[in-house]
MINUBA-114148 format. One line per 8 residues: their letters; for each residue z, x, y of C-alpha. Coordinates in steps of 0.05 Angstrom, whole numbers. Layout:
BEGIN
a	Z/X/Y | ...
This chain:
BEGIN
xxxxxxxx	6/-348/-291 | -1/-280/-257 | 20/-286/-185 | -9/-236/-135 | 52/-242/-90 | 100/-220/-145 | 56/-178/-190 | 34/-107/-187
xxxxxxxx	-41/-106/-193 | -41/-30/-188 | -4/-22/-254 | -53/-35/-311 | -50/25/-357 | -3/24/-416 | 51/77/-411 | 93/109/-465
xxxxxxxx	159/72/-470 | 201/132/-451 | 160/157/-392 | 198/128/-332 | 167/180/-286 | 96/155/-302 | 118/82/-294 | 151/95/-226
xxxxxxxx	88/130/-202 | 50/65/-213 | 97/23/-171 | 71/19/-99 | 139/34/-69 | 140/101/-104 | 66/116/-113 | 60/162/-52
xxxxxxxx	118/206/-71 | 109/279/-91 | 130/299/-161 | 197/329/-138 | 212/265/-98 | 195/221/-157 | 242/261/-201 | 298/247/-150
xxxxxxxx	284/172/-156 | 280/176/-232 | 351/205/-232 | 381/144/-198 | 346/86/-233 | 382/48/-289 | 348/24/-352 | 371/-36/-391
xxxxxxxx	346/-80/-447 | 349/-156/-438 | 345/-206/-496 | 298/-266/-495 | 327/-320/-448 | 376/-272/-416 | 381/-275/-340 | 364/-212/-303
xxxxxxxx	386/-243/-236 | 414/-311/-217 | 391/-352/-158 | 445/-351/-104 | 477/-286/-126 | 479/-228/-76 | 418/-183/-79 | 437/-116/-110
xxxxxxxx	369/-84/-120 | 299/-88/-148 | 275/-89/-220 | 213/-60/-254 | 190/-86/-321 | 178/-29/-369 | 164/-73/-429 | 166/-148/-439
xxxxxxxx	160/-205/-389 | 203/-243/-340 | 197/-312/-310 | 217/-322/-237 | 249/-390/-232 | 271/-432/-172 | 328/-478/-190 | 340/-544/-154
xxxxxxxx	396/-591/-173 | 352/-653/-161 | 283/-628/-182 | 305/-582/-238 | 273/-514/-252 | 205/-493/-225 | 170/-431/-250 | 144/-390/-191
xxxxxxxx	114/-333/-231 | 110/-299/-298 | 113/-224/-292 | 93/-172/-344 | 95/-97/-355 | 93/-57/-291 | 110/-115/-245 | 171/-110/-199
xxxxxxxx	215/-161/-165 | 277/-166/-123 | 255/-112/-75 | 281/-148/-13 | 351/-135/-39 | 340/-61/-22 | 339/-83/51 | 396/-134/52
xxxxxxxx	446/-168/7 | 423/-240/21 | 430/-288/-36 | 375/-287/-88 | 322/-340/-73 | 305/-348/-147 | 329/-329/-216 | 293/-281/-263
xxxxxxxx	298/-293/-338 | 270/-250/-394 | 220/-293/-433 | 219/-243/-489 | 261/-182/-506 | 248/-137/-446 | 262/-66/-423 | 275/-65/-348
xxxxxxxx	291/-11/-296 | 339/-27/-239 | 336/9/-172 | 398/-12/-135 | 415/-16/-61 | 478/29/-64 | 437/84/-98 | 381/75/-48
xxxxxxxx	430/79/11 | 460/142/-19 | 390/171/-26 | 377/156/47 | 440/197/66 | 427/255/18 | 352/261/27 | 333/224/90
xxxxxxxx	259/243/89 | 251/217/18 | 291/154/34 | 249/140/95 | 185/148/54 | 210/97/4 | 232/51/61 | 164/53/94
xxxxxxxx	129/39/28 | 177/-19/16 | 160/-45/86 | 85/-42/68 | 97/-82/4 | 139/-134/39 | 88/-138/95 | 31/-148/46
xxxxxxxx	69/-203/10 | 83/-237/76 | 9/-234/95 | -9/-265/27 | 43/-319/36 | 17/-334/106 | -55/-340/80 | -32/-386/25
xxxxxxxx	7/-430/73 | -53/-431/120 | -99/-455/64 | -48/-509/44 | -44/-533/116 | -121/-535/121 | -124/-577/58 | -71/-624/85
xxxxxx	-109/-631/151 | -175/-645/115 | -142/-697/71 | -111/-731/131 | -175/-731/173 | -227/-734/119
């Protein structure tokens, strides 16, 4: 179930496993950066491998940063004590999630779990804030791109909610 709100429809080409620069260039938050700027970002990302069924993030934990799937896949899961677990999205190579944590440290609204062995890049808030101090022009470019992504996701969510409301209204009156 590819979800347009969570997925990255821009990333479709297969990249060599070791080429973080090329992968970052495909992520909308970094896609407008110049080569030198992208190299600065590449220096501060962290790469980690996750085993199948290993949690990348836990619902309720403070947001520390965003994640980009280099290889593998991740399930975004909402956990409810009464209703159990609900899968919100399945994300694959090139998709990113957790980007709101770059803006604030609010608790995670969902968990992310590797559904197969996965290679994932983390771009963390403290590193991003440090980048904003050291290279403000670059940090602001990333910040505006992040705002565009968040804004687009909000628009998509609003459209989805509007359609749901229309269907409810039709069912009630029809």
